[in-house]
GUDO-884457 format. One line per field, with one value per atom (N, C-alpha, C, O, CB): residue in one letter; x, y, z; chain; residue number from 1; atom name. Coordinates in Angstrom, 2 decimals. Atoms other than C-alpha are relative to their C-alpha. Glycine has a CB too. Example, Ala and Ser with C-alpha at 12.3 -4.5 7.8 and 13.67 -1.06 7.14 Angstrom:
type: (A A A A A S S S S S)
east: (0.89 12.30 0.90 1.94 -0.99 -0.82 13.67 -0.77 -0.26 0.41)
north: (-1.19 -4.50 1.20 1.18 0.03 -1.19 -1.06 1.09 2.20 0.46)
up: (0.00 7.80 0.00 0.66 1.25 -0.06 7.14 0.73 0.90 -1.42)
mol: (A A A A A A A A A A)
seq: (1 1 1 1 1 2 2 2 2 2)
atom: (N CA C O CB N CA C O CB)
end
This chain:
type: (M M M M M G G G G G V V V V V I I I I I E E E E E V V V V V E E E E E R R R R R I I I I I G G G G G G G G G G K K K K K D D D D D R R R R R R R R R R R R R R R W W W W W P P P P P R R R R R A A A A A A A A A A V V V V V R R R R R F F F F F P P P P P L L L L L R R R R R V V V V V V V V V V D D D D D T T T T T E E E E E D D D D D S S S S S F F F F F R R R R R V V V V V V V V V V I I I I I G G G G G E E E E E T T T T T L L L L L N N N N N I I I I I G G G G G V V V V V G G G G G G G G G G M M M M M W W W W W A A A A A V V V V V L L L L L D D D D D G G G G G P P P P P L L L L L F F F F F G G G G G T T T T T L L L L L E E E E E A A A A A T T T T T V V V V V H H H H H L L L L L D D D D D L L L L L G G G G G G G G G G R R R R R S S S S S A A A A A L L L L L V V V V V C C C C C E E E E E A A A A A L L L L L V V V V V L L L L L D D D D D G G G G G R R R R R A A A A A V V V V V E E E E E D D D D D G G G G G W W W W W E E E E E Y Y Y Y Y R R R R R L L L L L A A A A A F F F F F R R R R R G G G G G L L L L L D D D D D P P P P P H H H H H E E E E E L L L L L T T T T T T T T T T L L L L L A A A A A D D D D D V V V V V V V V V V A A A A A R R R R R T T T T T S S S S S)
east: (1.44 13.79 -0.48 0.23 -0.39 0.54 11.56 -1.50 -2.11 0.48 1.46 8.01 -0.50 0.06 -0.45 0.63 5.81 -1.37 -2.19 -0.12 1.32 2.87 -0.45 0.19 0.02 0.45 0.87 -1.42 -2.23 0.07 1.36 -2.20 -0.50 0.27 -0.04 0.59 -4.57 -1.01 -2.08 -0.67 0.88 -6.10 -0.03 1.02 0.50 0.12 -7.45 0.70 1.40 0.54 -0.59 -6.35 1.33 1.92 0.18 -1.26 -3.28 -0.28 -1.34 0.95 0.17 -2.75 -0.24 0.30 1.22 0.23 -4.06 -0.09 -0.82 -1.31 0.06 -3.47 -0.33 0.12 1.32 0.32 -4.91 1.18 1.41 -1.21 -1.09 -1.89 1.30 1.32 -0.31 -1.30 1.81 0.33 -0.19 1.11 -0.48 3.48 1.51 2.18 -0.46 -1.44 6.96 0.46 -0.14 0.41 -0.60 9.09 0.88 2.05 0.84 -0.68 10.05 -0.42 -1.54 -0.31 0.28 10.25 -0.15 0.76 1.12 0.30 8.61 -0.52 -1.28 -1.03 0.54 7.93 -1.48 -1.94 0.78 1.42 4.28 -0.50 0.11 -0.80 0.76 1.89 -1.40 -1.95 -0.01 1.37 -1.45 -0.80 -0.43 -0.03 0.88 -4.25 -1.20 -1.91 -0.45 1.14 -6.81 -1.25 -1.53 0.22 1.15 -9.95 -1.29 -2.31 -0.22 1.19 -12.41 0.02 -1.03 -0.17 -0.08 -11.13 0.39 -0.46 1.03 -0.44 -9.06 0.76 1.28 0.86 -0.79 -7.43 1.48 2.22 -0.52 -1.40 -4.16 0.82 0.34 0.15 -0.89 -1.21 1.10 1.74 0.60 -1.12 1.22 0.88 0.39 -0.48 -0.92 4.31 0.62 0.60 1.09 -0.64 6.13 0.53 0.88 -0.96 -0.46 7.17 -0.66 -1.08 1.53 0.56 5.89 1.00 2.21 -0.35 -0.81 7.18 -0.14 0.82 -0.40 0.25 5.58 -1.22 -2.03 -0.22 1.08 3.18 -0.40 0.42 0.44 0.52 0.97 -1.18 -1.50 -0.41 1.12 -1.99 -1.20 -2.07 -0.40 1.13 -4.39 0.20 -0.78 -0.29 -0.24 -2.71 1.44 2.34 -0.88 -1.36 0.32 0.02 -1.00 0.66 -0.32 1.84 0.98 1.96 0.58 -0.84 3.42 0.28 -0.49 -0.66 -0.32 5.12 -0.14 0.38 1.45 0.29 3.98 0.57 0.80 -1.51 -0.56 5.32 -1.05 -0.70 0.74 1.05 1.97 -1.19 -1.31 -0.43 1.16 -1.27 -1.12 -1.20 -0.52 1.23 -4.49 -1.11 -1.45 -0.22 0.95 -7.11 -1.37 -2.15 -0.13 1.32 -10.10 -0.39 -1.57 -0.99 0.28 -9.81 -0.25 0.47 1.14 0.22 -11.30 0.34 0.65 -1.44 -0.33 -10.67 1.07 1.13 -1.26 -1.08 -7.66 0.32 -0.10 1.27 -0.54 -6.06 1.51 2.17 -0.35 -1.41 -2.62 0.67 0.18 0.20 -0.86 0.04 1.30 2.07 0.23 -1.11 2.70 0.97 0.57 -0.51 -1.05 6.00 0.61 1.23 1.10 -0.46 6.88 1.41 1.70 -0.95 -1.42 10.57 0.33 1.15 0.51 -0.31 10.60 -0.79 -0.88 1.44 0.81 8.43 -1.26 -1.61 -0.37 1.22 5.30 -0.46 0.13 -1.11 0.61 3.17 -1.40 -2.02 -0.04 1.34 -0.06 -0.72 -0.23 0.03 0.87 -2.82 -1.32 -1.98 -0.16 1.24 -5.79 -0.60 0.02 0.26 0.66 -8.28 0.49 0.86 -1.55 -0.39 -7.42 -0.84 -1.22 1.50 0.64 -9.18 1.09 2.02 -1.00 -0.94 -7.26 -0.55 -1.58 0.18 0.50 -7.63 0.40 -0.40 0.49 -0.44 -5.56 1.31 1.96 0.14 -1.24 -2.64 0.44 -0.30 -0.17 -0.55 -0.43 1.17 1.86 0.45 -1.15 2.09 1.24 1.20 -0.21 -1.29 5.71 1.05 0.75 0.38 -1.05 9.00 0.25 0.45 1.28 -0.34 9.58 -1.21 -1.03 0.93 1.19 5.98 -1.21 -1.48 0.23 1.21 2.82 0.03 0.36 -1.28 0.10 2.39 -1.47 -2.30 0.72 1.37 -0.77 -0.06 0.84 -0.63 0.33 -2.25 -1.11 -2.17 -0.43 0.96 -4.10 -0.36 0.50 0.56 0.49 -6.22 -0.37 -1.12 -1.23 0.31 -6.35 -1.44 -2.00 0.94 1.38 -9.78 -0.05 0.63 -0.96 0.31 -10.93 1.17 1.22 -0.54 -1.12 -7.70 -0.46 -1.26 1.14 0.33 -7.99 0.95 1.94 0.08 -0.85 -6.46 1.47 2.35 -0.53 -1.39 -3.32 0.70 1.85 0.06 -0.59 -2.71 0.23 1.25 -0.92 -0.19 -3.22 1.21 1.99 -1.27 -1.14 -0.72 1.30 2.29 -0.15 -1.20 1.79 0.41 1.59 -0.25 -0.31 1.56 0.47 1.39 -1.22 -0.40 1.80 1.44 2.22 -0.97 -1.37 4.96 1.01 2.11 0.09 -0.88 6.48 0.30 1.45 -0.64 -0.19 5.93 0.86 1.76 -1.36 -0.76 7.28 1.47 2.34 -0.60 -1.38 10.43 0.82 2.05 0.02 -0.72 11.31 0.08 0.56 -0.66 -0.05 10.97 1.28 1.50 -1.21)
north: (0.13 5.13 1.05 1.40 -1.42 -0.99 7.67 -0.04 -0.75 1.37 -0.05 8.42 1.20 2.30 0.04 -1.06 10.47 0.26 -0.66 -0.38 -0.35 12.28 1.25 2.30 0.24 -1.06 14.46 0.41 -0.44 -0.45 -0.51 16.65 0.66 1.30 1.00 -0.69 17.87 1.01 0.66 -1.02 -1.10 21.22 0.99 1.47 0.68 -0.94 23.46 -0.47 0.30 1.33 0.51 21.19 -0.71 -1.16 1.10 0.69 19.67 -1.34 -1.53 0.87 1.35 16.05 0.01 0.84 -0.84 0.23 14.88 -1.50 -2.19 0.73 1.41 11.47 -0.12 0.68 -0.72 0.25 10.08 -0.61 -0.32 -0.92 0.74 7.89 0.27 0.49 -1.51 -0.18 8.31 -1.18 -2.28 0.18 1.06 6.32 -0.06 0.95 0.25 0.20 4.88 -0.11 -0.84 -1.25 0.11 5.37 -1.25 -1.20 1.30 1.29 1.72 -0.83 -0.71 -0.75 0.83 -0.78 -1.45 -2.06 0.15 1.41 -4.19 -0.57 0.11 -0.21 0.62 -6.60 -0.32 -0.65 -1.27 0.32 -7.15 -0.52 -0.32 1.22 0.43 -8.79 0.55 0.55 -1.57 -0.52 -7.26 -0.80 -0.91 1.54 0.77 -9.38 0.86 1.35 -1.33 -0.77 -7.58 -0.87 -1.72 0.41 0.86 -9.12 0.45 -0.23 -0.05 -0.46 -7.10 -0.30 -0.29 1.46 0.17 -7.83 -1.44 -2.33 0.99 1.30 -10.82 -0.82 -1.89 0.19 0.63 -11.82 -0.06 -0.94 -1.42 -0.14 -10.77 0.42 1.18 1.03 -0.31 -10.53 0.93 0.66 -1.29 -0.89 -7.62 0.04 -0.09 1.44 -0.04 -7.36 1.37 2.16 -1.08 -1.29 -4.42 0.12 -0.87 1.13 -0.26 -2.80 1.26 2.14 0.13 -1.19 -0.28 1.15 0.94 -0.28 -1.21 3.28 0.57 1.10 1.04 -0.31 4.05 -0.80 -1.23 1.54 0.84 2.23 0.50 1.02 -1.48 -0.33 2.88 -0.91 -1.77 1.49 0.88 1.27 0.23 -0.63 0.21 -0.29 2.94 -0.42 -0.61 1.43 0.36 2.00 0.18 0.23 0.80 -0.11 2.40 0.67 0.77 -1.38 -0.46 3.97 -1.01 -1.33 1.50 1.07 1.36 0.20 0.86 -1.36 0.02 0.98 -1.45 -2.37 0.57 1.33 -2.01 -0.15 0.84 -0.28 0.24 -3.66 -0.03 -0.19 -1.29 -0.02 -3.51 0.78 1.05 -1.42 -0.80 -1.55 -0.86 -2.06 0.78 0.60 -2.37 0.63 1.80 0.25 -0.54 -1.95 0.24 -0.70 -0.94 -0.37 -0.09 -0.62 -0.64 -0.38 0.68 -1.88 0.99 1.98 -0.93 -0.76 -0.42 -0.83 -0.28 0.48 0.89 -3.47 -0.97 -1.38 -0.76 0.95 -5.75 -0.76 -0.37 0.74 0.72 -8.30 0.22 0.05 -1.54 -0.31 -7.39 -1.11 -1.52 1.37 0.96 -9.95 0.73 1.00 -1.34 -0.87 -8.03 -0.74 -1.28 1.27 0.60 -9.40 1.10 2.02 -0.70 -1.04 -7.36 -0.27 -0.11 0.12 0.13 -8.16 -1.06 -0.82 1.28 1.08 -11.47 0.06 -0.94 0.01 -0.10 -10.15 -0.84 -1.63 1.49 0.73 -11.55 0.40 1.26 0.27 -0.34 -11.45 0.53 0.17 -1.22 -0.55 -9.54 -0.27 0.07 1.53 0.21 -10.63 0.64 0.24 -1.53 -0.71 -8.28 0.61 0.67 1.09 -0.76 -6.45 1.44 1.95 -0.06 -1.41 -2.97 0.69 0.09 0.15 -0.85 -0.17 0.73 1.27 1.01 -0.74 1.32 1.43 1.65 -0.67 -1.37 5.06 0.83 1.60 0.66 -0.66 6.41 -0.61 -1.35 1.52 0.53 5.61 0.81 1.64 -1.45 -0.71 6.86 -0.79 -1.53 1.44 0.60 5.63 0.81 2.04 -0.07 -0.64 6.39 -0.68 -1.67 -0.09 0.49 5.73 -1.51 -2.20 0.75 1.40 2.31 -0.89 -2.03 -0.10 0.82 1.06 0.86 1.84 -0.95 -0.71 2.26 0.19 -0.74 -0.76 -0.28 3.91 0.05 0.61 1.34 0.03 3.32 0.35 0.03 -1.37 -0.25 4.58 -0.97 -0.97 1.51 1.03 1.76 0.18 0.48 -1.41 -0.07 1.81 -1.41 -2.10 0.98 1.32 -1.33 -0.07 0.92 -0.35 0.24 -2.83 -1.24 -2.23 -0.13 1.17 -5.20 -0.59 -1.81 -1.03 0.52 -5.48 -0.38 0.33 1.03 0.39 -7.38 0.71 1.29 -1.57 -0.71 -6.01 -0.40 0.45 -0.23 0.46 -8.15 0.63 1.06 -1.54 -0.60 -6.86 1.50 2.03 -0.24 -1.42 -3.26 0.22 1.15 0.59 -0.09 -3.79 -0.26 0.45 -0.98 0.31 -5.36 1.19 1.55 -1.22 -1.16 -2.39 1.19 1.90 0.39 -1.09 0.11 -0.23 0.72 0.11 0.33 -1.71 0.27 0.76 -1.46 -0.26 -1.50 1.49 1.89 -0.51 -1.45 2.26 0.49 1.31 0.72 -0.44 2.71 -0.38 0.40 -0.59 0.47 0.68 0.73 0.76 -1.46 -0.65 2.64 1.51 2.22 -0.34 -1.46 6.11 0.40 1.58 0.47)
up: (-0.15 6.18 0.99 1.94 0.46 -0.90 7.84 0.00 -0.80 -0.38 -0.11 8.85 -0.76 -0.68 1.47 0.78 6.57 0.63 0.71 -1.52 -0.52 8.14 -0.73 -0.66 1.56 0.89 5.81 0.37 0.75 -1.49 -0.23 6.32 -1.27 -1.98 1.19 1.16 3.61 0.51 1.01 -0.99 -0.42 4.41 -1.15 -1.60 1.35 1.11 1.67 -1.26 -1.90 0.41 1.23 -1.17 0.18 -0.80 -0.96 -0.26 0.49 0.67 1.26 0.87 -0.56 1.64 1.49 2.23 -0.30 -1.43 5.01 0.21 -0.50 0.50 -0.35 6.53 1.46 2.28 -0.33 -1.41 9.73 0.73 1.91 0.10 -0.65 10.41 -0.73 -1.94 0.02 0.66 9.77 -0.91 -0.74 1.05 0.90 7.02 0.09 0.35 -1.47 0.03 6.86 -1.44 -2.23 0.81 1.33 3.76 0.02 0.38 -0.37 -0.06 3.45 -1.21 -1.70 1.33 1.18 0.60 0.40 0.95 -1.06 -0.20 0.91 -1.32 -2.02 1.16 1.21 -1.96 0.16 1.26 -0.35 -0.06 -2.84 -1.33 -2.38 0.42 1.17 -5.26 0.16 1.26 -0.17 -0.01 -6.18 -1.01 -2.18 -0.32 0.86 -7.59 -0.35 0.53 0.69 0.51 -9.73 0.17 -0.68 -1.52 -0.29 -8.20 -0.67 -0.55 1.48 0.70 -10.29 -1.48 -2.13 0.21 1.45 -13.77 -0.32 -0.30 -0.62 0.51 -14.89 1.03 0.69 -1.20 -1.05 -11.58 -0.38 0.04 0.28 0.39 -13.15 1.21 2.06 -1.15 -1.10 -10.76 -0.50 -1.51 0.62 0.29 -10.82 1.25 2.37 -0.40 -1.14 -8.64 0.11 -0.84 -0.14 -0.21 -7.16 1.40 2.04 -0.29 -1.36 -3.93 0.54 -0.22 0.05 -0.63 -1.44 -0.11 -0.16 1.49 -0.11 -1.49 1.40 1.98 -1.07 -1.41 1.86 0.44 -0.37 0.21 -0.54 4.16 1.37 2.12 0.06 -1.31 7.17 0.29 -0.52 0.09 -0.34 8.93 -0.90 -0.99 1.45 0.87 6.50 -1.44 -2.17 0.03 1.38 3.25 -0.40 0.45 -0.91 0.50 1.04 -1.37 -2.05 -0.08 1.35 -2.04 -0.52 0.16 -0.02 0.54 -4.29 -1.47 -2.17 0.22 1.41 -7.63 -0.46 0.18 -0.28 0.52 -9.73 -1.41 -2.10 0.00 1.32 -12.88 -1.11 -2.28 0.00 1.00 -14.65 0.49 1.69 -0.37 -0.40 -14.67 0.57 0.33 -1.20 -0.49 -12.85 -0.84 -0.65 1.57 0.97 -15.57 0.62 0.80 -1.19 -0.48 -14.16 1.33 1.68 -0.99 -1.26 -10.83 1.13 1.27 0.36 -1.23 -7.68 1.22 2.28 0.08 -1.11 -5.49 -0.44 -1.60 0.49 0.27 -5.26 1.28 2.37 -0.55 -1.15 -2.99 0.01 -1.01 -0.06 -0.16 -1.67 0.79 1.84 0.69 -0.70 -0.69 0.28 -0.64 -0.84 -0.37 1.22 0.91 1.93 0.68 -0.82 2.57 0.87 0.35 -0.88 -0.91 5.66 0.50 1.68 1.18 -0.32 5.60 1.02 1.91 0.49 -0.93 7.46 1.29 2.00 0.31 -1.22 10.29 -0.15 0.73 0.30 0.30 8.71 -1.39 -2.04 1.06 1.27 5.62 0.29 1.29 -0.97 -0.13 5.15 -1.31 -2.39 0.33 1.16 2.78 0.34 1.30 -0.35 -0.32 2.65 -1.25 -2.31 1.05 1.05 0.50 0.04 1.09 0.15 0.07 -0.70 -1.06 -2.07 -0.31 1.00 -2.52 -0.76 -0.16 0.66 0.83 -5.42 -0.10 -0.73 -1.44 -0.07 -4.83 -1.21 -1.73 1.26 1.24 -7.71 -0.45 0.28 0.21 0.55 -9.93 -1.19 -1.72 -0.38 1.15 -12.69 -0.58 0.12 0.39 0.66 -15.22 0.35 0.36 -1.56 -0.27 -14.31 -0.87 -1.56 1.52 0.87 -16.03 0.15 -0.85 0.27 -0.24 -14.42 0.25 0.68 1.16 -0.25 -14.18 0.28 -0.42 1.15 -0.40 -12.47 1.50 2.24 -0.43 -1.43 -9.08 0.38 -0.34 0.38 -0.48 -7.07 1.48 2.25 -0.26 -1.40 -3.83 0.36 -0.28 0.25 -0.40 -2.05 1.47 2.29 -0.26 -1.38 1.12 0.44 -0.23 0.13 -0.53 3.24 0.47 0.93 1.16 -0.45 4.02 0.86 0.58 -1.19 -0.80 6.73 0.77 0.97 -0.87 -0.78 8.71 1.40 2.01 0.08 -1.38 11.98 0.97 0.52 0.17 -0.96 15.22 -0.05 0.11 1.39 0.10 14.85 -1.20 -1.09 -0.10 1.20 11.31 0.19 -0.26 -1.22 -0.29 12.45 0.90 0.68 0.66 -0.91 15.27 -0.74 -0.52 1.17 0.79 12.88 -0.85 -0.88 -0.90 0.84 10.51 0.84 0.45 -0.83 -0.88 13.38 0.50 0.61 1.21 -0.42 14.58 -1.12 -0.86 0.43 1.15 11.08 -0.09 -0.26 -1.32 0.08 11.02 1.16 0.96 0.00 -1.18 14.56 -0.11 0.30 1.28 0.09 13.84 -1.05 -0.97 -0.30 1.09 10.73 0.17 -0.72 -1.31 -0.21 12.24 0.69 0.95 0.82)
mol: (A A A A A A A A A A A A A A A A A A A A A A A A A A A A A A A A A A A A A A A A A A A A A A A A A A A A A A A A A A A A A A A A A A A A A A A A A A A A A A A A A A A A A A A A A A A A A A A A A A A A A A A A A A A A A A A A A A A A A A A A A A A A A A A A A A A A A A A A A A A A A A A A A A A A A A A A A A A A A A A A A A A A A A A A A A A A A A A A A A A A A A A A A A A A A A A A A A A A A A A A A A A A A A A A A A A A A A A A A A A A A A A A A A A A A A A A A A A A A A A A A A A A A A A A A A A A A A A A A A A A A A A A A A A A A A A A A A A A A A A A A A A A A A A A A A A A A A A A A A A A A A A A A A A A A A A A A A A A A A A A A A A A A A A A A A A A A A A A A A A A A A A A A A A A A A A A A A A A A A A A A A A A A A A A A A A A A A A A A A A A A A A A A A A A A A A A A A A A A A A A A A A A A A A A A A A A A A A A A A A A A A A A A A A A A A A A A A A A A A A A A A A A A A A A A A A A A A A A A A A A A A A A A A A A A A A A A A A A A A A A A A A A A A A A A A A A A A A A A A A A A A A A A A A A A A A A A A A A A A A A A A A A A A A A A A A A A A A A A A A A A A A A A A A A A A A A A A A A A A A A A A A A A A A A A A A A A A A A A A A A A A A A A)
seq: (1 1 1 1 1 2 2 2 2 2 3 3 3 3 3 4 4 4 4 4 5 5 5 5 5 6 6 6 6 6 7 7 7 7 7 8 8 8 8 8 9 9 9 9 9 10 10 10 10 10 11 11 11 11 11 12 12 12 12 12 13 13 13 13 13 14 14 14 14 14 15 15 15 15 15 16 16 16 16 16 17 17 17 17 17 18 18 18 18 18 19 19 19 19 19 20 20 20 20 20 21 21 21 21 21 22 22 22 22 22 23 23 23 23 23 24 24 24 24 24 25 25 25 25 25 26 26 26 26 26 27 27 27 27 27 28 28 28 28 28 29 29 29 29 29 30 30 30 30 30 31 31 31 31 31 32 32 32 32 32 33 33 33 33 33 34 34 34 34 34 35 35 35 35 35 36 36 36 36 36 37 37 37 37 37 38 38 38 38 38 39 39 39 39 39 40 40 40 40 40 41 41 41 41 41 42 42 42 42 42 43 43 43 43 43 44 44 44 44 44 45 45 45 45 45 46 46 46 46 46 47 47 47 47 47 48 48 48 48 48 49 49 49 49 49 50 50 50 50 50 51 51 51 51 51 52 52 52 52 52 53 53 53 53 53 54 54 54 54 54 55 55 55 55 55 56 56 56 56 56 57 57 57 57 57 58 58 58 58 58 59 59 59 59 59 60 60 60 60 60 61 61 61 61 61 62 62 62 62 62 63 63 63 63 63 64 64 64 64 64 65 65 65 65 65 66 66 66 66 66 67 67 67 67 67 68 68 68 68 68 69 69 69 69 69 70 70 70 70 70 71 71 71 71 71 72 72 72 72 72 73 73 73 73 73 74 74 74 74 74 75 75 75 75 75 76 76 76 76 76 77 77 77 77 77 78 78 78 78 78 79 79 79 79 79 80 80 80 80 80 81 81 81 81 81 82 82 82 82 82 83 83 83 83 83 84 84 84 84 84 85 85 85 85 85 86 86 86 86 86 87 87 87 87 87 88 88 88 88 88 89 89 89 89 89 90 90 90 90 90 91 91 91 91 91 92 92 92 92 92 93 93 93 93 93 94 94 94 94 94 95 95 95 95 95 96 96 96 96 96 97 97 97 97 97 98 98 98 98 98 99 99 99 99 99 100 100 100 100 100 101 101 101 101 101 102 102 102 102 102 103 103 103 103 103 104 104 104 104 104 105 105 105 105 105 106 106 106 106 106 107 107 107 107 107 108 108 108 108 108 109 109 109 109 109 110 110 110 110 110 111 111 111 111 111 112 112 112 112 112 113 113 113 113 113 114 114 114 114 114 115 115 115 115 115 116 116 116 116 116 117 117 117 117 117)
atom: (N CA C O CB N CA C O CB N CA C O CB N CA C O CB N CA C O CB N CA C O CB N CA C O CB N CA C O CB N CA C O CB N CA C O CB N CA C O CB N CA C O CB N CA C O CB N CA C O CB N CA C O CB N CA C O CB N CA C O CB N CA C O CB N CA C O CB N CA C O CB N CA C O CB N CA C O CB N CA C O CB N CA C O CB N CA C O CB N CA C O CB N CA C O CB N CA C O CB N CA C O CB N CA C O CB N CA C O CB N CA C O CB N CA C O CB N CA C O CB N CA C O CB N CA C O CB N CA C O CB N CA C O CB N CA C O CB N CA C O CB N CA C O CB N CA C O CB N CA C O CB N CA C O CB N CA C O CB N CA C O CB N CA C O CB N CA C O CB N CA C O CB N CA C O CB N CA C O CB N CA C O CB N CA C O CB N CA C O CB N CA C O CB N CA C O CB N CA C O CB N CA C O CB N CA C O CB N CA C O CB N CA C O CB N CA C O CB N CA C O CB N CA C O CB N CA C O CB N CA C O CB N CA C O CB N CA C O CB N CA C O CB N CA C O CB N CA C O CB N CA C O CB N CA C O CB N CA C O CB N CA C O CB N CA C O CB N CA C O CB N CA C O CB N CA C O CB N CA C O CB N CA C O CB N CA C O CB N CA C O CB N CA C O CB N CA C O CB N CA C O CB N CA C O CB N CA C O CB N CA C O CB N CA C O CB N CA C O CB N CA C O CB N CA C O CB N CA C O CB N CA C O CB N CA C O CB N CA C O CB N CA C O CB N CA C O CB N CA C O CB N CA C O CB N CA C O CB N CA C O CB N CA C O CB N CA C O CB N CA C O CB N CA C O CB N CA C O CB N CA C O CB N CA C O CB N CA C O CB N CA C O CB N CA C O CB N CA C O CB N CA C O CB N CA C O CB N CA C O CB)
end
């Protein structure tokens, strides 16, 4: 596991916060369409969001609810914006941005990133 910190300048990625390349199980509820639940795991995560692979598509969804198991440390349930996604060989990959995290949740996520660097 490692920390990923990316910048986007002139067409390249930029992130405000570092991300950890770590895999945690998650469920994503499509709260804009049919409330369908898809499962998967994170590919990387940070206080701003995550990149995840899911077992099914999110049909036209811009908002979702994420249920994330942080490896026994705690669980996180929050709203997320679906920023983009694509079909891949084993499912669908999505980039999601967390919304409305409280200070405790932000601290928990920051600790996850710090521990995996």
